[in-house]
N, C-alpha and C positions, 0 to 999 in steps of 0.2 A: 659405812657404805649404805646408800639408799637401797632398800629391797625393792623387788620388782612391784609388789603390792602397794608401795609408796610412790611410785613413779608416775608421771603424767605424760612424758614424751619417751621416745624409744631409746634403747642402748643396744648397740650391735657389738658383739664380743668375737663372733667367728665370720668367716666367709659363709655364704649361703649357697646350698644347705650346709649346715654343720656335719661333723662326722656322725653324731648319733642320729641326725635327721636322715642322712643318707642310708644308713642301715635299715631304718624303719620304712623309708620309701621303697627300697629294694624288697623287703618282706611283704609289704603291701602289695606290690605288683605280683608277687608269687601267690598270695592266698586271697586276695580280695577280688570282688567283681570287677571287671575292666569297664563296667558301664559308667562308673563315677567319673565326673569331670573334675580335675584339679587344674587351677591356673598356674600355681607355683608351689614349690615344696615346703610349705609351712607344716611343721609337725608340733601341734600345741600341746603343752604340758599343763599350764595352769593360766587362769585369767582372773584379773581382778579390775572392776570398773571399765574403763575403755582399753585397758591394757592386757596383752597376751604374751606369755613367756613361752618359747619353744624348748625342746629337750636339751638344746645346747646352751641355754642361758641368754639367749638373744631376746629382747623385749620390744614388742611392736605395739604401735598405736592402731586399734582396731576400728576402721570406719567401714566395716562389713557386717559386724555384730552377728556373726553365724548366719548369714543371709537374712539379716533384719529380724532375728530372732530374740537376741539378748537385749531386749528393750531397756531394762534396768541396769545394764552392764553386766559383766562377768561376775557371777558369785556374789551378788549383792548380800551383805550380811543379814538383812531382814528376810530376804528370800531363803537364803541358807537356812536360817533359824526355823522358818516355817516349815521347810522340807524336813529337816532333822526331827522336830516335834511331832510332825504327822507320821513320819516313818516309824517312830517308837510307839506310836498308838494304834495306826491301822494303815495297812499298805494297800489292801485290795478287799473289796466286797462285791463289786459289780451292781452299778446303779440301775441295771436292766431288771434285775430281779429283787433287789433290796433298797432300803432307804439309808441315807446318812445325811447329816445336817448341812454339810458344805455343798451339796447339789443345788438345793433351792437358794441357798445363800449367795453363791456365786451367780446363779442364773438371774436372781433378782437384781444383782448389781449391775450385771451386763445389760439387762433389759433396759434399766433406767439410763443408760448412757445413750440410747437410741432415741431421737426425737419422734414425736408423734403423740397423738391422744390415746391410741389404742394401746392396751397392754401386750407385753411380748412374752413368749415362750422360748425356751432354749433346750437344744439338744447337743450334748458334749460328744466329740469325737477324739481321735489320737492324733489327727493331722489336718492339714489344709485340704488335701485332696479327698480325705474321708467326708469333710465338711460339704465340699462341692458335690460329692456323689450323693449325699443325704438330701442337699438342697434340691438336686434334680428330681429326686424320688418325691420330695415334698411338693414341688410344684406341679409335677404330674398328678400326684394324689389329690391335690387341692382343686385343680382345674378339670380333671378328668380328660386332659388333652396330652398329646405325646410329642408335638414338635417343639424345637428348641433353637434359639438364635444366639450366636456369639460372634466374637470379633476377630478378624485378623490381627495377630501379634499378641493375642491373648494367651496367658498361661494360667491354667486352672488345676493342674495336677497331672500325674502319669498313670493312675489307675484307669481302667477301660473307659468308664463313664466320663470322668473329668478329661482324659486324653481325647476324647471325641470332641470336646468343646476347645481344647488347646489347639492353637494355630500360630505358635511361635517360631518353632524350627522344625523342618521336615525330618530330621533325624530322630526327633522325639516320637514320631508316628511310624516311620519306616520300619517295615518288617513285622509289624503286629496284626495284619491283616485287617478283616472288617471290623470297624468300630460301631458305636451306637448309632442306629438309624435315626432319621428325622431331624438331623442337625444341619443348619445352614449358617455360613460365616459371612459377614459383611465387613467392609472397611471401618477401621477405627480412626476418628478424627485426629490426625497426626499433623499438628499445626506447622511444624518446621517443614514437612514435606507436602503440604496441602496442594493437592492437584489443581485446585481452584484459586490459589493465591490468597486464601483467607488468612486472617490473623489468628492468634491463640484464643480469641474471644469468640470468632465467628466460624472457625472451621467446622464443618460437619453438617451444614444445612442440607448439602446434596446427598449426604447419606441418609438423612431422615426421609428426604423425598424418595430415595430409592426403596427403602423399607416399606414405605406406605403405598407406592405406586408401582412398584415392581415386585418385590418379594411377596407382599400380601395379595397381589393380583395375578401373579404368574406361577408362584411356587406354593406357598403356604396361605391358606385363608386364615386370618387373624384368629378366627374362632377355633382353630386347630393348635395354636401355638400356647404351650404351657408357660414357657418363661423366656425372657431375655436376659442374659447374664453379661455383666460388664465389670471391668476393673476400673474404678474412678481414675486411678493413675496406673497405667500398664507397668507391671513390674519386669518380668523376663523380656517384655517387648521394648524396654529401652528407657523406663521411667518417663512415660509419655502421659501427660494429664489430659483429660477430656474436658472441653469448655463446659462452663456451668450451663448454658443454654441447651446444650446437648443432652445433658443428663437430664434436664428439666423436660426436654421434649420426649426422651424415652419414658419417663414417668407419665406424661400426657397420654402417650400411645398405649402404653400398658393399662392405665386406668380406663381409656375409652374401649379396650377390647377384652378386659378381664384376663390380662396376661400378667404373670408374676414378674416383677423387676427384681431381679437376683443381682446384688452387689457383692463382688468378690473383693473382701477387705483383708485377705489373708496376709498381704505384704504391706498394704498401705494403712491398716487400722491400728488400734491400740495406741493412739497418741502420736504416731509417727509424723504426721502432717501438720501438727500443732493443734488439732482438735481430735476428739476421740475417733472419729471415723472421717476418711477423706471425703465421703459423699456429703458431709455437713457443709462444706465450702460452697455446694451448690444449692442448699436449701431443700433437698428432696427427702422423701420418706420412702425407702425401699419396702417391699414385701418380705424379702428374705435376704439375710446378710450371712456371709460365710467369714469366719475368723479363725486364725491360728497363729503361727510364727511367734510374735511379740506377746501373746496373751499369758504366757506363764514363765517368761524369761529363761526359756531354755528347755523346760520340762515339756513332754509330748502331749500337747492339748490342742484341740481345736473346738469350734462351736458354730452351730446354725442357730441364728437368732431370727425369729419370725413373729409377725403379728399373731396375736392369739387365734383370730378368726382363720388364719391360714394353717397354723400348726395344730390342727385338730384331728390328726390321724388316730385310728384305733389302736389299743394295746396289741403289740405283735407286729404292727406295720413296719416298724424299724427298731432296731437294736444295736447293742455294743457290749462286749465284754469288758474292755478296758477304758473306753471312752468315759471321761469324768472320773478318772482314778483319784482316790483320795489325796495322795501326795502332790499330784499334778493340780488339783483344785487348790490346796493350800499355797502352792507356789503362785498361782493366779490370783488369789485373794491378796497376798502381800504385794504382788505386782501392781494390782489396781491402787493399793494404798499408796504405793511411790508414785504411780502416774498421776493420781489425784493431788498428792502432796507437792506437786511442783515440776515434775518431769515433762508432762505435756506442755506446760507453759515454756519451759526451757527449750523444748523441741521447736516451738514456734520462735522464739527469741533467737536461738542458735542458727535457726534455718535463715531467718532474716539477715543474720550476721554473715553467714557464708554467701548468700546470695549478693549482698552488698559488695563483698570483695571479689566475686567471681562474675558479676553481671558484665563487666567490660573484657572477658576473656575472648569474646568472639572479635573484639577489636585488637586486643593484645596479641593474640596467637592466630596464625593463618590456618591451623588445623583444627580449631574449635569451631563448630558450625552452631552449636545450640547449648544453652545451660538452661535448665528447666526443672520444674517440680514444686514441691511444697514441703515446708518445715524441713525435717531432717530425711527427706526422701528427694535426692538431688540427682539428676541426670545430665551428663556432659557428653555431647555428641562429637565424634571425630570425623573429619572429612579430609580429602586430599586437596579439594579446591572448594572455597566457600561459594564461588559462583555457581559451578555445576553440581555441588553438594554430593560428589562422588564419595560413597562410604569408604572409610579407612580402618578396617578392623585391625589391620596389622599395626598401625600407629596406636590404636586404643591399646592393643595387646602389649605393646612396647612400654606404654605408660603404665600399666598395671604391673608388670614385671619390674620396671625400674623403681616403682613405688615400694614394692617389696623389699628390694635390696636396701632402700633407704629406711626401712622400718615402718612403713605405712601399709596397712591391709585394706585394699579395695577390690572390687569385683567388676567385671564386665556386665553388661545387660543389653539384650537385643544384639544386632549384628555388629554395631560399631559404636556403642555408647558405654560409658563408665558410670557406676552408681555409687553414690555416697549414702550409706545407710548406718550411720554410727549409732551406738547406744544413746538414749535420750538424755544422758546425764554429762555429756562433754561440756567443757567450758571454752572460753575465748583462746586460752593458750593452746589447747589441743586443736581447735579449729584453725587457729594460726599456723601451726605446725604443719597440718594437712594441706593448707591452701599453699604455703610456701614450697613444700615438697612436690605437690603437683605441678606447680609452675615450673620447677626445676625439670621434672620429668617430661613435661610438654615440650620445653626448649630443646631438650635432648632429642626427642622424638621428631621435632621439626627438622633437625639436621639431616635426618634419614631421608628427606624428599628433596 
């Protein structure tokens, strides 16, 4: 019998959830914070590559990758070996107060992935939201300004500073009182729903005009703005890519006024789009980059990468106890080896493969309004009517649930979109299974209208 670790497609052995899963879900409801969101009752036990086995022996194909975290797949042998080796040598020392070799080693490698002639410096964190918090402090420190501009639909984290920038769902902000002052939000260039009827290449010209002729003239003088933060492809907002020209215009504006261009690559970075960073597709050079999720294949690590001229704060200005933990750094170094060794190229190739097969879904299915993204960061938007573009979150949810029962793990994104963010090692057989399964689920959902 083929073991779960040798499988490439799902195997269902019980109804879902299985008996063991039901018991754990019940215990979870009794003891865990109710603030967590779960789309379906998956109780994971083990993972190998793109496959996840639950506590009842059901094996799933994972096209969520722990919310785009398990970039090299679950428990890649080289990552596991690096973690085990490091854990036996040194688990913790704290880079804030002491030195160890892997800190500058990983920092140098990360810096070299970022285009531009200027050297880069790195600050390690435990998570994406911590990286954003640090980036905000750095932008204020470097510019001696305090105002910040973010975008509707953006998700930058849930701690108080990053939450002040997040504008994805009101429930994420509701009930927490006053947030960081001096933050203004502007529309994100959402081509499928462009109010001015622009294409995916031209949507956003009016937003640039609003920023320069309204925000800067009526709200914030540009000389008071520390940073503009943007996701080159919105994650929680629905996997919505920003047009190249829009990112280029933001860079022009930031350079003109001495504003820090902060690019949030927490979900879109580390090779997911077929390049190290999603902003590379636009040919820009940000001042500050935030990274996490796929940086260490599941170990808790984030990073702020900035131009050396920007990251020049004084000792004690910012610190961390656990950020840059030796075990997490070892996992990240192994992750980078694997990404450079072919997984980024595979993400590009498999992304093209998926788009080739899903590009006609808007013609094939009346409830699919848009298919978009880059590499293995694919968004599928569901609508009740393609003409009116009425959002259909219930149909999206039905597809997500149906896929789970067929052995495919996917997640929603935004109000009515579905995201595909598999490990970067998937092959055509696994892509074909995911595409076939989603087509079945979409046909089933269409019968509901």
